[in-house]
C-alpha positions as CSV (number, residue, x, y, z in Angstrom):
1,M,22.1,8.5,-9.0
2,A,23.8,10.2,-6.1
3,D,27.5,10.9,-6.4
4,I,29.1,9.2,-3.4
5,R,32.7,10.1,-4.4
6,S,34.8,11.6,-1.7
7,N,37.3,14.4,-1.7
8,F,38.9,14.5,1.7
9,L,41.9,16.9,2.0
10,G,42.3,16.6,-1.7
11,I,42.5,12.8,-1.4
12,R,40.0,11.5,-3.9
13,S,38.3,8.1,-3.6
14,P,35.3,6.5,-5.3
15,N,33.3,6.4,-2.0
16,P,33.9,7.6,1.6
17,F,34.3,4.0,3.0
18,W,37.9,3.4,4.1
19,L,39.3,0.5,6.0
20,A,40.8,1.6,9.3
21,S,44.3,0.8,10.3
22,A,44.0,-2.7,11.7
23,P,44.6,-6.4,10.8
24,P,42.5,-6.1,7.6
25,T,45.1,-3.7,6.2
26,D,48.3,-5.4,7.2
27,K,49.4,-6.9,3.9
28,E,49.3,-6.3,0.2
29,I,47.0,-9.3,-0.4
30,N,44.4,-8.0,2.1
31,V,44.4,-4.5,0.7
32,T,44.2,-5.8,-2.9
33,R,41.2,-8.0,-2.0
34,A,39.6,-4.9,-0.2
35,F,40.0,-2.8,-3.3
36,E,38.6,-5.5,-5.5
37,A,35.6,-5.6,-3.3
38,G,35.0,-1.9,-3.7
39,W,36.5,-0.1,-0.7
40,G,37.3,3.5,-1.4
41,G,40.5,3.6,0.6
42,V,42.6,2.0,3.3
43,V,44.7,3.2,6.2
44,W,47.6,0.8,6.1
45,K,48.2,-1.0,9.4
46,T,50.4,1.1,11.6
47,L,54.1,1.1,10.6
48,G,56.9,1.5,13.2
49,E,60.7,1.5,13.2
50,D,62.8,-1.6,12.9
51,P,63.4,-3.9,14.7
52,H,59.7,-4.6,14.4
53,V,57.4,-5.5,17.3
54,V,56.6,-9.1,18.3
55,N,52.9,-10.0,18.8
56,V,51.6,-12.8,21.0
57,N,51.1,-16.2,19.3
58,G,47.8,-16.9,20.9
59,P,44.3,-15.4,21.4
60,R,44.4,-11.7,20.4
61,Y,40.7,-11.1,20.1
62,S,37.7,-11.5,22.4
63,T,34.1,-10.6,21.7
64,L,31.0,-9.3,23.4
65,L,28.0,-11.2,21.9
66,S,24.3,-10.5,21.9
67,Q,21.9,-13.2,22.8
68,D,21.7,-14.2,19.1
69,R,25.5,-14.3,18.9
70,R,25.9,-11.1,16.9
71,V,29.2,-9.4,17.6
72,M,28.5,-6.2,19.6
73,G,32.0,-5.5,20.7
74,L,35.5,-6.7,19.8
75,N,38.6,-6.5,22.0
76,N,42.1,-6.9,20.6
77,I,45.6,-7.0,22.2
78,E,47.4,-7.0,18.8
79,L,50.1,-4.5,18.4
80,I,51.2,-2.5,15.3
81,T,52.5,-4.4,12.3
82,D,54.9,-7.2,13.2
83,R,56.4,-7.2,9.7
84,P,59.6,-5.4,8.6
85,L,59.2,-1.8,7.7
86,Q,60.8,-2.3,4.2
87,I,58.4,-5.0,3.2
88,N,55.4,-2.9,4.2
89,L,56.8,0.1,2.2
90,E,57.4,-2.1,-0.9
91,E,53.9,-3.5,-0.7
92,M,52.3,-0.1,-0.3
93,T,54.2,1.1,-3.4
94,R,52.9,-1.7,-5.5
95,V,49.3,-1.3,-4.3
96,K,49.2,2.4,-4.9
97,R,50.5,2.0,-8.4
98,A,48.0,-0.7,-9.1
99,W,45.1,1.3,-7.7
100,P,45.8,5.0,-8.3
101,D,42.1,5.9,-7.9
102,R,41.9,4.6,-4.3
103,A,43.0,6.4,-1.1
104,L,46.1,4.9,0.6
105,I,47.0,6.4,4.0
106,A,50.0,5.3,6.0
107,S,49.4,5.0,9.7
108,L,52.6,5.8,11.7
109,M,53.8,5.3,15.2
110,V,57.4,5.8,16.2
111,P,59.0,7.1,19.5
112,C,58.4,10.7,20.5
113,V,61.8,11.7,19.1
114,E,62.1,14.2,16.3
115,E,64.8,12.2,14.5
116,S,62.6,9.1,14.3
117,W,59.8,11.0,12.6
118,K,62.3,12.8,10.3
119,R,63.7,9.4,9.2
120,I,60.4,7.6,8.5
121,L,58.4,10.3,6.7
122,P,60.5,10.4,3.5
123,M,60.3,6.6,3.2
124,V,56.5,6.8,3.4
125,E,56.3,9.6,0.8
126,D,58.3,7.5,-1.6
127,T,55.6,4.9,-1.7
128,G,53.1,7.3,-3.3
129,A,50.8,7.3,-0.3
130,D,48.2,10.0,-0.3
131,G,48.6,10.9,3.4
132,I,49.7,9.9,6.8
133,E,47.7,9.2,9.9
134,L,49.5,9.6,13.3
135,N,48.4,6.8,15.6
136,F,48.0,8.6,18.9
137,G,45.3,6.3,20.1
138,C,46.4,2.7,20.5
139,P,45.7,2.0,24.2
140,H,47.6,-1.3,24.8
141,G,51.2,-2.5,24.4
142,M,52.6,0.4,22.5
143,S,51.3,2.9,25.1
144,E,53.5,1.1,27.6
145,R,56.5,2.1,25.4
146,G,55.6,5.8,25.4
147,M,53.7,5.7,22.1
148,G,50.1,5.5,21.0
149,A,47.6,6.7,23.7
150,A,50.6,7.7,25.9
151,V,51.1,10.5,23.4
152,G,47.4,11.1,22.6
153,Q,46.7,11.8,26.2
154,V,49.1,14.7,26.3
155,P,48.0,17.6,24.1
156,E,51.5,19.2,24.2
157,Y,53.0,16.0,22.7
158,I,50.3,15.9,20.0
159,Q,51.0,19.4,18.9
160,M,54.8,18.8,19.0
161,V,54.8,15.7,16.9
162,T,52.2,17.1,14.5
163,E,54.5,20.1,13.9
164,W,57.4,17.8,13.2
165,C,55.4,15.9,10.6
166,K,54.1,19.0,8.9
167,H,57.7,20.3,8.8
168,Y,59.3,17.1,7.3
169,S,56.5,15.9,5.0
170,R,54.4,17.4,2.2
171,L,51.6,14.8,2.7
172,P,48.3,15.7,4.5
173,V,48.5,14.8,8.2
174,I,45.6,13.2,9.9
175,V,45.8,12.9,13.7
176,K,44.1,9.8,15.1
177,L,42.7,10.6,18.6
178,T,42.3,8.3,21.6
179,P,39.0,8.1,23.4
180,N,40.7,7.3,26.7
181,I,40.7,10.9,27.8
182,T,38.3,13.1,29.8
183,D,37.7,15.7,27.1
184,V,38.5,15.0,23.5
185,R,38.4,18.6,22.5
186,F,41.8,19.4,24.1
187,P,43.8,16.9,22.0
188,A,41.8,18.0,18.9
189,R,42.7,21.6,19.6
190,A,46.3,20.6,20.0
191,A,46.3,18.7,16.7
192,K,44.9,21.8,15.0
193,A,47.5,24.0,16.7
194,G,50.2,21.8,15.4
195,G,49.0,22.2,11.8
196,A,47.0,18.9,11.4
197,D,45.0,18.8,8.2
198,A,42.4,16.6,9.9
199,V,41.6,14.3,12.8
200,S,40.3,10.8,12.9
201,L,38.4,9.2,15.8
202,I,37.9,7.2,17.8
203,N,40.7,4.7,18.3
204,T,39.9,1.8,20.6
205,I,38.8,2.0,24.2
206,N,40.6,0.4,27.2
207,S,38.8,-2.8,28.1
208,V,39.0,-6.1,29.9
209,M,36.4,-8.4,28.2
210,G,35.8,-10.8,31.1
211,V,36.9,-13.7,33.3
212,N,36.8,-17.4,32.7
213,L,34.8,-18.5,35.8
214,D,36.2,-22.0,35.6
215,T,39.9,-21.0,35.7
216,L,39.4,-17.5,37.1
217,V,41.7,-16.1,34.5
218,M,40.9,-13.0,32.4
219,H,40.4,-13.5,28.7
220,P,41.9,-13.4,26.2
221,S,45.0,-14.7,28.0
222,T,48.4,-15.9,27.0
223,D,49.9,-18.7,29.1
224,G,47.6,-17.8,32.0
225,K,48.0,-14.1,32.0
226,G,46.2,-11.3,30.1
227,S,46.4,-7.6,29.4
228,H,43.8,-5.0,28.8
229,G,43.1,-4.4,25.1
230,G,41.3,-2.0,22.7
231,Y,37.5,-2.2,22.4
232,C,35.7,-1.5,19.2
233,G,32.6,-2.6,17.3
234,P,28.9,-1.5,17.3
235,A,28.8,-1.0,21.0
236,V,31.3,1.9,20.8
237,K,29.4,3.9,18.2
238,P,27.5,6.2,20.7
239,I,30.7,7.0,22.4
240,A,32.5,7.8,19.1
241,Q,29.6,9.9,17.8
242,N,29.6,12.0,20.9
243,M,33.3,12.7,20.6
244,V,32.9,13.5,16.9
245,A,30.1,15.9,17.6
246,E,32.1,17.6,20.4
247,I,34.9,18.4,18.0
248,A,32.5,19.4,15.1
249,R,30.7,21.9,17.3
250,D,33.7,23.2,19.3
251,P,34.4,26.8,18.1
252,Q,38.1,26.2,18.4
253,T,38.1,23.2,16.1
254,A,35.1,24.0,13.9
255,G,35.9,23.4,10.3
256,L,38.6,20.8,11.1
257,P,38.0,17.9,8.7
258,I,37.1,14.6,10.5
259,S,37.3,11.0,9.5
260,G,34.8,9.1,11.6
261,I,35.6,5.7,13.2
262,G,33.7,3.5,15.6
263,G,31.1,0.8,15.2
264,I,30.3,1.5,11.6
265,T,28.5,-1.6,10.3
266,T,25.8,-0.3,7.9
267,W,25.3,2.6,5.5
268,R,23.0,4.1,8.2
269,D,25.9,4.3,10.6
270,A,28.0,6.0,8.0
271,A,25.3,8.5,7.1
272,E,25.0,9.4,10.7
273,Y,28.7,10.1,11.0
274,I,28.6,12.2,7.8
275,A,25.6,14.2,9.2
276,L,27.8,14.9,12.3
277,G,30.5,16.4,10.1
278,C,32.7,13.5,8.9
279,G,34.1,13.6,5.4
280,T,35.1,9.9,5.3
281,V,34.4,6.9,7.6
282,Q,36.7,4.1,8.6
283,V,35.6,0.6,9.2
284,C,37.3,-2.4,10.9
285,T,35.1,-4.7,13.0
286,A,32.4,-5.0,10.4
287,A,34.9,-6.2,7.8
288,M,36.4,-8.7,10.3
289,V,32.9,-10.1,11.1
290,Y,31.3,-10.1,7.6
291,G,34.2,-9.8,5.1
292,F,35.2,-7.1,2.6
293,K,32.1,-7.4,0.4
294,I,30.0,-5.7,3.1
295,V,31.2,-2.4,1.5
296,Q,28.9,-3.1,-1.5
297,D,25.8,-2.9,0.7
298,M,27.2,0.2,2.3
299,C,27.7,2.0,-1.0
300,D,24.3,1.0,-2.4
301,G,22.5,1.9,0.8
302,L,24.1,5.3,1.1
303,S,23.4,6.1,-2.6
304,Q,19.8,5.1,-2.3
305,Y,19.4,7.2,0.9
306,M,20.9,10.2,-0.8
307,D,18.6,9.8,-3.8
308,A,15.5,9.5,-1.6
309,H,16.4,12.8,0.2
310,G,17.6,14.7,-2.9
311,F,21.2,14.8,-1.9
312,Q,23.4,14.8,-4.9
313,T,26.8,14.7,-3.1
314,I,28.0,13.8,0.4
315,E,28.6,17.5,1.0
316,D,24.9,18.2,0.7
317,F,24.2,16.7,4.1
318,Q,27.6,16.6,5.7
319,G,27.4,18.3,9.1
320,R,23.7,19.0,8.9
321,A,23.1,17.4,12.3
322,V,25.8,19.3,14.2
323,P,23.6,22.3,15.1
324,T,21.1,20.0,16.7
325,V,23.7,18.8,19.3
326,R,23.5,21.3,22.1
327,D,24.3,21.6,25.8
328,W,21.6,20.4,28.2
329,K,20.9,24.0,29.3
330,D,19.8,24.9,25.8
331,L,17.0,22.3,25.6
332,N,13.4,23.5,25.4
333,L,11.9,22.5,28.8
334,N,8.5,23.7,27.6
335,H,8.3,21.0,25.0
336,I,6.1,18.0,25.9
337,D,5.9,14.4,24.5
338,K,3.5,11.7,25.3
339,A,3.6,8.0,24.5
340,V,1.0,6.5,22.2
341,I,0.3,2.7,21.8
342,D,-0.9,1.4,18.4
343,Q,-3.5,-1.2,19.5
344,D,-3.5,-2.9,16.1
345,S,0.1,-4.0,16.2
346,C,0.4,-4.4,20.0
347,I,1.0,-8.1,20.9
348,Q,-0.1,-7.6,24.5
349,C,3.3,-8.8,25.9
350,G,3.0,-6.3,28.8
351,R,6.7,-5.3,28.8
352,C,5.9,-1.6,28.6
353,H,3.6,-1.9,31.6
354,V,6.1,-3.8,33.7
355,V,9.0,-1.5,33.1
356,C,7.0,1.6,33.5
357,E,5.3,0.3,36.7
358,D,8.5,-0.9,38.2
359,T,11.1,1.6,37.1
360,S,9.5,4.7,35.7
361,H,6.2,6.7,36.2
362,Q,3.4,4.2,36.4
363,A,2.0,5.7,33.3
364,I,0.9,2.5,31.5
365,F,-2.1,0.5,32.7
366,Y,-3.9,-2.5,31.4
367,Q,-7.4,-3.8,31.5
368,K,-9.1,-7.0,30.2
369,G,-11.4,-6.9,27.3
370,D,-14.6,-8.8,26.8
371,A,-12.8,-11.8,25.3
372,G,-10.2,-11.8,28.1
373,E,-7.5,-10.1,26.0
374,R,-5.2,-7.5,27.7
375,R,-5.3,-3.9,26.4
376,F,-2.5,-1.5,27.4
377,E,-3.2,2.2,27.6
378,V,-1.2,5.3,28.4
379,N,-2.2,7.4,31.4
380,E,-1.3,10.8,30.0
381,A,-1.6,12.4,33.4
382,E,1.4,10.5,34.6
383,C,3.4,10.1,31.3
384,V,6.5,12.3,31.2
385,G,7.5,11.2,27.7
386,C,10.7,9.4,28.9
387,N,10.8,7.0,25.8
388,L,11.5,3.9,28.0
389,C,8.4,2.1,26.7
390,V,9.4,2.8,23.1
391,S,12.9,1.5,23.7
392,I,11.9,-1.9,25.1
393,C,8.9,-2.6,23.0
394,P,9.7,-5.7,20.8
395,V,7.5,-4.6,17.9
396,P,8.9,-1.7,16.0
397,D,6.7,1.4,15.8
398,T,4.0,0.0,18.0
399,I,4.8,2.6,20.7
400,S,5.7,6.1,19.5
401,M,6.0,9.6,21.0
402,R,3.6,12.3,20.1
403,S,4.6,16.0,20.6
404,L,1.9,18.2,22.1
405,Q,1.1,21.2,19.9
406,P,1.0,24.8,21.1
407,G,-2.2,25.4,22.9
408,E,-2.7,21.8,23.8
409,V,-3.0,21.1,27.5
410,D,-0.6,18.7,29.2
411,A,-2.8,16.3,31.2
412,R,-0.1,15.7,33.8
413,T,0.6,19.3,34.7
414,G,-2.4,21.1,33.4
415,K,-0.1,23.5,31.6
416,T,-0.7,24.9,28.1
417,V,2.1,24.3,25.7
418,T,3.6,27.6,24.5
419,G,6.9,28.8,23.2
420,E,7.3,31.3,26.1
421,Y,10.2,29.4,27.8
422,A,12.0,27.9,24.8
423,N,15.4,28.3,26.5
424,W,16.5,27.0,29.9
425,T,18.2,30.3,30.7
426,T,14.8,31.9,30.7
427,H,12.8,29.1,32.3
428,P,11.3,29.9,35.7
429,N,12.7,26.7,37.2
430,N,16.3,27.6,36.3
431,P,18.1,27.4,39.6
432,S,19.9,30.7,38.9
433,R,16.6,32.5,38.3
434,V,15.1,30.9,41.4
435,A,18.0,31.9,43.5
436,A,17.8,35.5,42.2
437,Q,14.1,35.7,43.0
438,M,14.7,34.4,46.5
439,S,17.6,36.7,47.3
440,P,16.8,39.8,49.4
């Protein structure tokens, strides 16, 4: 059996699945139930200074649902913990003593004042916590008070606070990054410059979930008014993975450990994050939708995947996908794909034909057979391999992409596939090369 144990910054846990700092990790009873279910670690819901914050007593969540009512995205306007700091610290102490083999990370958010950080860090160390996570990502409520994303959007502040925490604490420091920024590499670089041991990302995305068309009030709302919130869930996964990959392949942050967050619902999601360089993954929405026992499927699935591929430990495939993430200019423009339709599994719905005819390259045609059935075929002369038909086909694997082999002629262009122009910088259609050829 594969060994799915995690060693992240020297913090050991029986698996890489941690619960993210969020409502599921707000109290001792929740965290205990999570550990009983099998979670490898938790990031305790963000602690702040007393007097503690006050949350709204009304709708805090709103969801984006698919047509079959699966939760695709979840928005929340909940703030950091609204319980006294001392109660949280006492509960963390008891939990860590009861579960010494699990990772317990304290998420922290206090004002951007050195004395505030100096005061809270020793209190957290006394709980026996394994590390601290600096919440520089929360996009609502707390950011209006000069914390959360208000800090995470200013690299100089990130570096400054990280330096304070490394000075006043012996615990590993994880900096949680906001996605509400143009280029996530800059805050990651600032975290590394400040001495951060790792980064975690992404935190939630600024969002307004919708408007009630009967009352014309945004939702969720409190007494007829609403506020933008933080968006998470499966729909944010592509955004999160892009940001993880950008940090993993940035020469200035290469080697910086990453804890991946964003839309992780299955073991497959987790494996993708690990392949993009993450040492652990953090989960919130999936637990809130399906309950804590979902981690059992995640562990079993990850273990079976690793067995099937001969990976003995997580490190065996961690980061293996990073070299495949490249700038567009580095793509091989001489490579050619063509769509292929499996006639045996095709249900003749015609969706591929309609979308290709209306919105793409008119590369799929149909004809009626002797019995009046419809048969859809690919016109290779027009197919550009865009993958739209594969994406919308309702039957998995009925349409696939076939790569033309070297020496095989592209029916559309008449060109022979070769490796001559494997890089855009040497391709004859590169604008810089064209301009150079046209210059006097």
